[in-house]
DSSP file (Angstrom, degrees, kcal/mol; ACC not computed):
  #  RESIDUE AA STRUCTURE BP1 BP2  ACC     N-H-->O    O-->H-N    N-H-->O    O-->H-N    TCO  KAPPA ALPHA  PHI   PSI    X-CA   Y-CA   Z-CA
    1    1 A M    >         0   0    0      0, 0.0     3,-1.7     0, 0.0     4,-0.2   0.000 360.0 360.0 360.0 -23.3  136.0   87.0   77.6
    2    2 A K  T 3   +     0   0    0      1,-0.3     3,-0.3     2,-0.1     4,-0.0   0.736 360.0  49.6 -66.2 -19.4  139.5   87.5   76.2
    3    3 A N  T >  S+     0   0    0      1,-0.2     3,-1.3     2,-0.1    -1,-0.3   0.274  75.4 112.3 -98.6  10.5  140.1   90.3   78.8
    4    4 A I  T <  S+     0   0    0     -3,-1.7    42,-0.3     1,-0.3    -1,-0.2   0.802  85.8  34.9 -57.5 -32.1  138.9   88.2   81.8
    5    5 A F  T 3  S+     0   0    0     -3,-0.3     2,-1.0    -4,-0.2    -1,-0.3   0.428  97.9  85.5-103.2   0.5  142.4   88.0   83.3
    6    6 A N    <>  +     0   0    0     -3,-1.3     4,-2.1     1,-0.2     5,-0.2  -0.713  53.1 173.4-102.7  82.2  143.6   91.5   82.3
    7    7 A E  H  > S+     0   0    0     -2,-1.0     4,-2.7     1,-0.2     5,-0.2   0.883  74.1  51.9 -60.2 -43.4  142.2   93.5   85.1
    8    8 A Q  H  > S+     0   0    0      1,-0.2     4,-2.6     2,-0.2    -1,-0.2   0.903 109.1  50.5 -63.4 -40.6  143.8   96.8   84.2
    9    9 A K  H  > S+     0   0    0      2,-0.2     4,-2.1     1,-0.2    -1,-0.2   0.906 110.7  49.7 -64.2 -40.9  142.5   96.7   80.6
   10   10 A I  H  X S+     0   0    0     -4,-2.1     4,-1.1    -7,-0.3    -2,-0.2   0.953 112.0  47.7 -61.4 -49.2  139.0   96.0   81.9
   11   11 A L  H >X S+     0   0    0     -4,-2.7     4,-0.5     1,-0.2     3,-0.5   0.904 112.4  49.8 -59.3 -42.1  139.1   98.9   84.4
   12   12 A N  H >< S+     0   0    0     -4,-2.6     3,-0.6     1,-0.2     4,-0.5   0.868 111.5  48.5 -64.5 -36.7  140.5  101.2   81.6
   13   13 A E  H 3X S+     0   0    0     -4,-2.1     4,-2.8     1,-0.2    -1,-0.2   0.591  88.4  82.9 -84.3 -10.0  137.7  100.2   79.2
   14   14 A L  H <X S+     0   0    0     -4,-1.1     4,-2.6    -3,-0.5    -1,-0.2   0.881  87.6  57.3 -59.3 -36.4  134.9  100.7   81.7
   15   15 A T  H << S+     0   0    0     -3,-0.6    -1,-0.2    -4,-0.5    -2,-0.2   0.927 110.9  41.8 -60.4 -45.0  134.9  104.4   80.8
   16   16 A D  H >4 S+     0   0    0     -4,-0.5     3,-1.2     1,-0.2     4,-0.2   0.915 114.3  51.8 -67.4 -43.0  134.3  103.6   77.2
   17   17 A I  H 3< S+     0   0    0     -4,-2.8     3,-0.3     1,-0.3    -2,-0.2   0.898 119.4  35.3 -60.9 -40.5  131.7  100.9   77.9
   18   18 A F  T >< S+     0   0    0     -4,-2.6     3,-1.8    -5,-0.2    -1,-0.3   0.041  76.7 122.1-105.9  26.4  129.7  103.2   80.2
   19   19 A A  T <  S+     0   0    0     -3,-1.2     3,-0.2     1,-0.3    -1,-0.2   0.848  88.3  31.8 -56.4 -36.2  130.2  106.5   78.3
   20   20 A N  T 3> S+     0   0    0     -3,-0.3     4,-2.0    -4,-0.2     3,-0.4  -0.087  81.4 127.6-111.6  33.1  126.4  106.8   78.0
   21   21 A I  H <>  +     0   0    0     -3,-1.8     4,-2.8     1,-0.2    -1,-0.2   0.846  65.7  60.0 -63.4 -36.2  125.4  105.1   81.2
   22   22 A N  H  4 S+     0   0    0     -4,-0.2    -1,-0.2     1,-0.2     4,-0.1   0.905 109.4  43.9 -61.1 -39.4  123.2  107.9   82.5
   23   23 A T  H >4 S+     0   0    0     -3,-0.4     3,-1.3     1,-0.2    -1,-0.2   0.906 113.9  51.6 -67.1 -41.3  121.0  107.6   79.4
   24   24 A L  H >< S+     0   0    0     -4,-2.0     3,-1.2     1,-0.3     6,-0.5   0.868 103.5  57.6 -63.4 -38.1  121.1  103.8   79.7
   25   25 A L  T 3< S+     0   0    0     -4,-2.8    -1,-0.3     1,-0.3    -2,-0.2   0.425  82.4  86.7 -77.6   3.1  120.0  103.9   83.4
   26   26 A Q  T <  S+     0   0    0     -3,-1.3     2,-0.3    -5,-0.2    -1,-0.3   0.618  93.4  40.0 -78.8 -10.8  116.8  105.8   82.6
   27   27 A D  S <> S-     0   0    0     -3,-1.2     4,-1.8    -4,-0.2     3,-0.3  -0.878  90.4-105.2-133.8 170.4  115.0  102.5   81.9
   28   28 A E  H  > S+     0   0    0     -2,-0.3     4,-2.7     1,-0.2     5,-0.2   0.851 115.7  57.5 -62.5 -37.8  114.7   99.0   83.3
   29   29 A Q  H  > S+     0   0    0      1,-0.2     4,-2.4     2,-0.2    -1,-0.2   0.894 106.1  50.2 -61.8 -39.6  116.8   97.4   80.5
   30   30 A G  H  > S+     0   0    0     -6,-0.5     4,-2.3    -3,-0.3    -5,-0.2   0.906 111.0  48.3 -64.9 -42.5  119.7   99.8   81.2
   31   31 A N  H  X S+     0   0    0     -4,-1.8     4,-2.5    -7,-0.3    -2,-0.2   0.911 111.5  50.3 -62.9 -42.3  119.6   98.9   84.9
   32   32 A T  H  X S+     0   0    0     -4,-2.7     4,-2.4     2,-0.2    -2,-0.2   0.897 108.5  53.3 -62.5 -40.3  119.5   95.2   84.0
   33   33 A F  H  X S+     0   0    0     -4,-2.4     4,-2.4     2,-0.2    -2,-0.2   0.940 110.7  45.7 -59.4 -48.4  122.4   95.7   81.7
   34   34 A L  H  X S+     0   0    0     -4,-2.3     4,-2.6     1,-0.2    -2,-0.2   0.894 112.1  51.5 -64.6 -39.6  124.5   97.3   84.5
   35   35 A E  H  X S+     0   0    0     -4,-2.5     4,-2.5     2,-0.2    -1,-0.2   0.891 109.9  50.3 -63.2 -38.7  123.5   94.6   86.9
   36   36 A T  H  X S+     0   0    0     -4,-2.4     4,-2.4     2,-0.2    -2,-0.2   0.923 111.6  47.0 -65.0 -44.7  124.5   91.9   84.4
   37   37 A I  H  X S+     0   0    0     -4,-2.4     4,-2.7     2,-0.2    -2,-0.2   0.909 112.4  50.9 -62.4 -42.1  127.9   93.5   83.9
   38   38 A T  H  X S+     0   0    0     -4,-2.6     4,-2.5     2,-0.2    -2,-0.2   0.925 109.9  49.4 -61.3 -45.2  128.3   93.9   87.7
   39   39 A T  H  X S+     0   0    0     -4,-2.5     4,-2.5     2,-0.2     5,-0.3   0.915 111.5  49.7 -60.9 -43.4  127.5   90.2   88.2
   40   40 A Y  H  X S+     0   0    0     -4,-2.4     4,-2.9     1,-0.2     5,-0.3   0.949 112.6  46.1 -59.8 -50.2  130.0   89.2   85.5
   41   41 A L  H  X S+     0   0    0     -4,-2.7     4,-1.0     1,-0.2     6,-0.3   0.871 113.6  50.4 -62.1 -37.2  132.8   91.4   87.0
   42   42 A Y  H  < S+     0   0    0     -4,-2.5    -1,-0.2    -5,-0.2    -2,-0.2   0.930 122.3  28.8 -67.5 -46.3  132.0   90.0   90.5
   43   43 A Y  H  < S+     0   0    0     -4,-2.5    -2,-0.2    -5,-0.2    -3,-0.2   0.767 125.8  40.5 -88.6 -26.5  132.1   86.3   89.6
   44   44 A K  H  < S+     0   0    0     -4,-2.9     2,-0.3    -5,-0.3    -3,-0.2   0.471 109.2  49.8-109.5  -2.1  134.5   86.2   86.7
   45   45 A T     <  -     0   0    0     -4,-1.0   -40,-0.1    -5,-0.3   -41,-0.1  -0.845  66.3-135.4-128.4 168.7  137.3   88.5   87.6
   46   46 A N        +     0   0    0    -42,-0.3     2,-0.3    -2,-0.3    -4,-0.1   0.149  59.8 132.8-105.4  16.6  139.5   89.1   90.6
   47   47 A I        -     0   0    0     -6,-0.3    -2,-0.1     1,-0.1     2,-0.1  -0.508  64.4-111.8 -71.5 132.1  139.1   92.9   90.5
   48   48 A K    >>  -     0   0    0     -2,-0.3     4,-1.7     1,-0.1     3,-0.5  -0.402  17.0-129.6 -64.3 137.4  138.3   94.3   93.9
   49   49 A I  H 3> S+     0   0    0      1,-0.2     4,-2.8     2,-0.2     5,-0.2   0.867 108.3  58.9 -55.1 -39.2  134.8   95.7   94.1
   50   50 A Q  H 3> S+     0   0    0      1,-0.2     4,-2.4     2,-0.2    -1,-0.2   0.885 103.0  51.7 -60.9 -39.9  136.3   98.9   95.6
   51   51 A K  H <> S+     0   0    0     -3,-0.5     4,-1.9     2,-0.2    -1,-0.2   0.921 112.5  45.1 -63.4 -43.4  138.4   99.5   92.4
   52   52 A I  H  X S+     0   0    0     -4,-1.7     4,-2.8     2,-0.2    -2,-0.2   0.916 111.7  52.5 -67.5 -41.5  135.4   99.1   90.2
   53   53 A A  H  X S+     0   0    0     -4,-2.8     4,-2.2     1,-0.2    -2,-0.2   0.900 108.3  51.2 -60.9 -41.0  133.3  101.3   92.4
   54   54 A E  H  X S+     0   0    0     -4,-2.4     4,-1.3     2,-0.2    -1,-0.2   0.906 111.4  47.7 -62.3 -41.1  135.9  104.0   92.2
   55   55 A K  H  X S+     0   0    0     -4,-1.9     4,-1.0     1,-0.2     3,-0.4   0.917 110.6  51.5 -65.0 -43.6  136.0  103.8   88.4
   56   56 A M  H  X S+     0   0    0     -4,-2.8     4,-3.3     1,-0.2     3,-0.5   0.873 103.6  59.3 -61.0 -37.3  132.2  103.9   88.3
   57   57 A K  H  < S+     0   0    0     -4,-2.2    -1,-0.2     1,-0.3    -2,-0.2   0.872 104.2  50.1 -60.9 -37.1  132.2  107.0   90.5
   58   58 A T  H  < S+     0   0    0     -4,-1.3    -1,-0.3    -3,-0.4    -2,-0.2   0.745 115.4  44.5 -72.8 -21.9  134.3  108.8   87.8
   59   59 A I  H  < S-     0   0    0     -4,-1.0    -2,-0.2    -3,-0.5    -1,-0.2   0.913 132.7 -25.3 -85.6 -49.4  131.8  107.7   85.1
   60   60 A S     X  -     0   0    0     -4,-3.3     4,-2.4    -5,-0.1    -1,-0.3  -0.883  41.0-138.5-168.5 130.7  128.5  108.5   86.9
   61   61 A P  H  > S+     0   0    0      0, 0.0     4,-2.4     0, 0.0     5,-0.1   0.874 110.8  52.3 -60.1 -36.0  127.2  108.8   90.5
   62   62 A Q  H  > S+     0   0    0      2,-0.2     4,-2.4     1,-0.2     5,-0.2   0.901 109.1  48.9 -66.9 -40.2  124.1  106.9   89.4
   63   63 A A  H  > S+     0   0    0     -7,-0.2     4,-2.8     2,-0.2    -1,-0.2   0.901 110.7  51.2 -64.7 -40.8  126.2  104.1   87.9
   64   64 A E  H  X S+     0   0    0     -4,-2.4     4,-2.9    -8,-0.4     5,-0.2   0.934 110.7  48.5 -61.1 -45.8  128.3  103.9   91.1
   65   65 A K  H  X S+     0   0    0     -4,-2.4     4,-2.3     2,-0.2    -2,-0.2   0.926 114.4  44.9 -61.7 -46.0  125.1  103.6   93.2
   66   66 A T  H  X S+     0   0    0     -4,-2.4     4,-2.1     2,-0.2    -1,-0.2   0.917 114.3  50.1 -64.9 -43.2  123.6  100.9   91.0
   67   67 A F  H  X S+     0   0    0     -4,-2.8     4,-2.8    -5,-0.2    -2,-0.2   0.942 112.0  46.7 -59.8 -49.4  126.9   99.0   90.9
   68   68 A I  H  X S+     0   0    0     -4,-2.9     4,-2.8     1,-0.2     5,-0.2   0.907 111.7  50.0 -63.8 -42.8  127.4   99.1   94.6
   69   69 A S  H  X S+     0   0    0     -4,-2.3     4,-1.8    -5,-0.2    -1,-0.2   0.895 113.6  46.5 -64.7 -37.5  123.8   98.0   95.4
   70   70 A T  H  X S+     0   0    0     -4,-2.1     4,-2.2     2,-0.2    -2,-0.2   0.922 113.2  48.8 -68.2 -43.8  124.1   95.1   93.0
   71   71 A A  H  X S+     0   0    0     -4,-2.8     4,-2.4     1,-0.2    -2,-0.2   0.909 110.4  51.2 -62.4 -42.5  127.6   94.1   94.4
   72   72 A E  H  X S+     0   0    0     -4,-2.8     4,-2.6     1,-0.2    -1,-0.2   0.901 109.5  50.7 -61.4 -40.9  126.2   94.3   98.0
   73   73 A R  H  X S+     0   0    0     -4,-1.8     4,-2.5    -5,-0.2    -1,-0.2   0.907 110.6  48.9 -63.4 -41.6  123.3   92.0   97.0
   74   74 A L  H  X S+     0   0    0     -4,-2.2     4,-2.3     2,-0.2    -2,-0.2   0.895 111.6  49.3 -65.1 -40.1  125.7   89.5   95.4
   75   75 A I  H  X S+     0   0    0     -4,-2.4     4,-2.4     2,-0.2    -2,-0.2   0.930 112.4  47.3 -64.7 -45.7  127.9   89.6   98.5
   76   76 A M  H  X S+     0   0    0     -4,-2.6     4,-2.5     1,-0.2    -2,-0.2   0.905 111.5  51.1 -62.8 -41.3  124.9   89.0  100.8
   77   77 A Q  H  X S+     0   0    0     -4,-2.5     4,-2.5     1,-0.2    -1,-0.2   0.910 110.7  49.1 -61.8 -42.8  123.7   86.2   98.6
   78   78 A G  H  X S+     0   0    0     -4,-2.3     4,-2.2     2,-0.2    -2,-0.2   0.889 110.6  50.3 -63.9 -40.3  127.1   84.6   98.7
   79   79 A N  H  X S+     0   0    0     -4,-2.4     4,-2.3     2,-0.2    -2,-0.2   0.913 111.0  48.9 -63.9 -42.8  127.2   84.9  102.5
   80   80 A K  H  X S+     0   0    0     -4,-2.5     4,-2.2     1,-0.2    -2,-0.2   0.931 111.8  48.3 -63.3 -45.9  123.7   83.3  102.8
   81   81 A E  H  X S+     0   0    0     -4,-2.5     4,-2.0     1,-0.2    -1,-0.2   0.887 110.7  52.5 -62.3 -38.2  124.7   80.4  100.5
   82   82 A G  H  X S+     0   0    0     -4,-2.2     4,-2.1     1,-0.2    -1,-0.2   0.912 109.0  48.7 -63.0 -43.1  127.9   79.9  102.5
   83   83 A M  H  X S+     0   0    0     -4,-2.3     4,-2.5     1,-0.2    -1,-0.2   0.865 109.3  53.2 -66.1 -35.4  126.0   79.7  105.7
   84   84 A E  H  X S+     0   0    0     -4,-2.2     4,-2.5     2,-0.2    -1,-0.2   0.880 107.6  51.1 -67.9 -36.1  123.5   77.2  104.2
   85   85 A K  H  X S+     0   0    0     -4,-2.0     4,-2.2     2,-0.2    -2,-0.2   0.907 109.9  49.9 -65.0 -41.0  126.5   75.0  103.2
   86   86 A V  H  X S+     0   0    0     -4,-2.1     4,-2.5     2,-0.2    -2,-0.2   0.926 110.2  50.8 -61.4 -44.0  127.8   75.2  106.7
   87   87 A A  H  X S+     0   0    0     -4,-2.5     4,-2.7     1,-0.2    -2,-0.2   0.911 108.1  52.3 -61.3 -43.0  124.3   74.2  108.0
   88   88 A F  H  X S+     0   0    0     -4,-2.5     4,-2.2     2,-0.2    -1,-0.2   0.932 110.8  47.8 -57.0 -46.4  124.2   71.3  105.6
   89   89 A S  H  X S+     0   0    0     -4,-2.2     4,-1.2     1,-0.2    -2,-0.2   0.908 112.3  49.0 -62.2 -41.9  127.6   70.1  106.9
   90   90 A M  H  <>S+     0   0    0     -4,-2.5     5,-2.4     1,-0.2    -1,-0.2   0.879 108.7  53.3 -67.5 -37.1  126.5   70.5  110.5
   91   91 A L  H ><5S+     0   0    0     -4,-2.7     3,-1.7     1,-0.2    -1,-0.2   0.917 106.6  52.6 -61.8 -42.3  123.3   68.6  109.8
   92   92 A K  H 3<5S+     0   0    0     -4,-2.2    -1,-0.2     1,-0.3    -2,-0.2   0.785 108.3  50.8 -64.5 -26.4  125.2   65.7  108.3
   93   93 A E  T 3<5S-     0   0    0     -4,-1.2    -1,-0.3    -3,-0.2    -2,-0.2   0.310 117.5-116.5 -92.8   8.0  127.3   65.6  111.5
   94   94 A N  T < 5 +     0   0    0     -3,-1.7    -3,-0.2     1,-0.2    -2,-0.1   0.818  50.5 171.8  62.9  35.7  124.1   65.6  113.6
   95   95 A F      < -     0   0    0     -5,-2.4    -1,-0.2     1,-0.1     2,-0.1  -0.437  40.8 -98.1 -69.4 151.1  124.6   68.9  115.3
   96   96 A D    >>  -     0   0    0      1,-0.1     4,-2.2    -2,-0.1     3,-0.5  -0.413  28.1-120.1 -68.0 144.0  121.7   70.2  117.4
   97   97 A D  H 3> S+     0   0    0      1,-0.2     4,-2.9     2,-0.2     5,-0.2   0.883 111.7  57.1 -53.1 -42.8  119.5   72.7  115.7
   98   98 A K  H 3> S+     0   0    0      1,-0.2     4,-2.0     2,-0.2    -1,-0.2   0.879 108.2  46.6 -60.8 -38.0  120.2   75.4  118.3
   99   99 A I  H <> S+     0   0    0     -3,-0.5     4,-2.6     2,-0.2    -1,-0.2   0.918 112.2  49.9 -69.7 -43.1  123.9   75.2  117.7
  100  100 A I  H  X S+     0   0    0     -4,-2.2     4,-2.8     1,-0.2     6,-0.4   0.927 112.1  48.1 -60.4 -44.6  123.4   75.3  113.9
  101  101 A I  H  X S+     0   0    0     -4,-2.9     4,-2.2     1,-0.2    -1,-0.2   0.898 112.3  49.1 -63.4 -41.2  121.2   78.4  114.3
  102  102 A K  H  < S+     0   0    0     -4,-2.0    -1,-0.2    -5,-0.2    -2,-0.2   0.914 116.1  42.2 -65.4 -42.4  123.7   80.1  116.6
  103  103 A V  H  < S+     0   0    0     -4,-2.6    -2,-0.2     1,-0.2    -1,-0.2   0.903 127.2  29.5 -71.6 -42.0  126.6   79.4  114.3
  104  104 A T  H  < S-     0   0    0     -4,-2.8    -2,-0.2    -5,-0.2    -3,-0.2   0.639  91.2-134.3 -96.9 -15.8  124.9   80.3  110.9
  105  105 A S     <  +     0   0    0     -4,-2.2    -4,-0.1    -5,-0.3     2,-0.1   0.668  55.1 146.8  64.7  18.4  122.3   82.8  112.0
  106  106 A L        -     0   0    0     -6,-0.4    -1,-0.2    -5,-0.2     2,-0.1  -0.492  51.3-110.9 -77.6 155.4  119.7   81.0  110.0
  107  107 A S     >  -     0   0    0     -2,-0.1     4,-2.3     1,-0.1     5,-0.2  -0.418  23.5-113.5 -79.3 162.2  116.1   80.9  111.2
  108  108 A Q  H  > S+     0   0    0      1,-0.2     4,-2.7     2,-0.2     5,-0.2   0.884 119.0  54.9 -61.7 -37.6  114.5   77.7  112.4
  109  109 A E  H  > S+     0   0    0      2,-0.2     4,-2.0     1,-0.2    -1,-0.2   0.916 109.1  46.1 -62.7 -43.3  112.2   77.9  109.4
  110  110 A R  H  > S+     0   0    0      2,-0.2     4,-2.5     1,-0.2    -1,-0.2   0.896 112.4  50.9 -67.3 -39.2  115.1   78.0  107.0
  111  111 A L  H  X S+     0   0    0     -4,-2.3     4,-2.0     2,-0.2    -2,-0.2   0.908 109.0  51.2 -63.4 -42.3  116.9   75.2  108.8
  112  112 A D  H  X S+     0   0    0     -4,-2.7     4,-1.6     1,-0.2    -1,-0.2   0.901 110.1  50.3 -60.9 -40.6  113.8   73.1  108.6
  113  113 A Y  H  X S+     0   0    0     -4,-2.0     4,-1.8     1,-0.2    -2,-0.2   0.924 108.8  51.1 -63.0 -44.4  113.6   73.8  104.9
  114  114 A L  H  X S+     0   0    0     -4,-2.5     4,-2.8     1,-0.2    -1,-0.2   0.848 105.0  57.8 -62.8 -33.3  117.2   72.8  104.5
  115  115 A K  H  X S+     0   0    0     -4,-2.0     4,-2.6     2,-0.2    -1,-0.2   0.896 104.1  51.2 -63.5 -39.0  116.5   69.6  106.4
  116  116 A T  H  X S+     0   0    0     -4,-1.6     4,-2.0     2,-0.2    -1,-0.2   0.899 112.1  47.0 -66.1 -37.9  113.9   68.6  103.8
  117  117 A L  H  X S+     0   0    0     -4,-1.8     4,-2.8     2,-0.2    -2,-0.2   0.916 111.3  51.5 -65.6 -43.2  116.4   69.3  101.0
  118  118 A D  H  X S+     0   0    0     -4,-2.8     4,-2.5     1,-0.2    -2,-0.2   0.912 110.6  47.8 -61.3 -43.8  119.0   67.3  102.8
  119  119 A E  H  X S+     0   0    0     -4,-2.6     4,-2.4     2,-0.2    -1,-0.2   0.888 112.0  50.8 -64.3 -39.4  116.6   64.3  103.2
  120  120 A Y  H  X S+     0   0    0     -4,-2.0     4,-1.0    -5,-0.2    -2,-0.2   0.926 111.8  46.9 -63.2 -44.9  115.7   64.6   99.5
  121  121 A I  H  < S+     0   0    0     -4,-2.8     3,-0.3     1,-0.2    -2,-0.2   0.912 114.0  47.3 -65.1 -42.8  119.4   64.6   98.5
  122  122 A I  H  < S+     0   0    0     -4,-2.5    -1,-0.2     1,-0.2    -2,-0.2   0.899 116.8  43.4 -65.1 -41.3  120.2   61.6  100.8
  123  123 A N  H  <        0   0    0     -4,-2.4    -1,-0.2     1,-0.2    -2,-0.2   0.569 360.0 360.0 -82.9  -8.7  117.2   59.6   99.6
  124  124 A Y     <        0   0    0     -4,-1.0    -1,-0.2    -3,-0.3    -2,-0.1   0.475 360.0 360.0 -77.0 360.0  117.6   60.4   95.9
């Protein structure tokens, strides 16, 4: 955690951290380890994903692939959560379902589910 704000030091030390990454990625625990590190870097630093991906590429093509797929999943998850927050706000402002669906690209089923959560939160 002491290096959380020192982006260059983190990037420089990735090579040492992942020196044996190909061996590590041969089992599920190794993949989980890389996914955990990726999640940490994504949420706790301001380092651009592209910079980390470039560094991973110099370490191992397999590490780069795993890193990028994990980062893409985190980005998609963040986008989905963002759209759900927008939908919640629109529900509170009594927007029509069709407009909410058009703006957020959520399905009617997901919107209906969010409505049940919204009612639970309001009534709690």
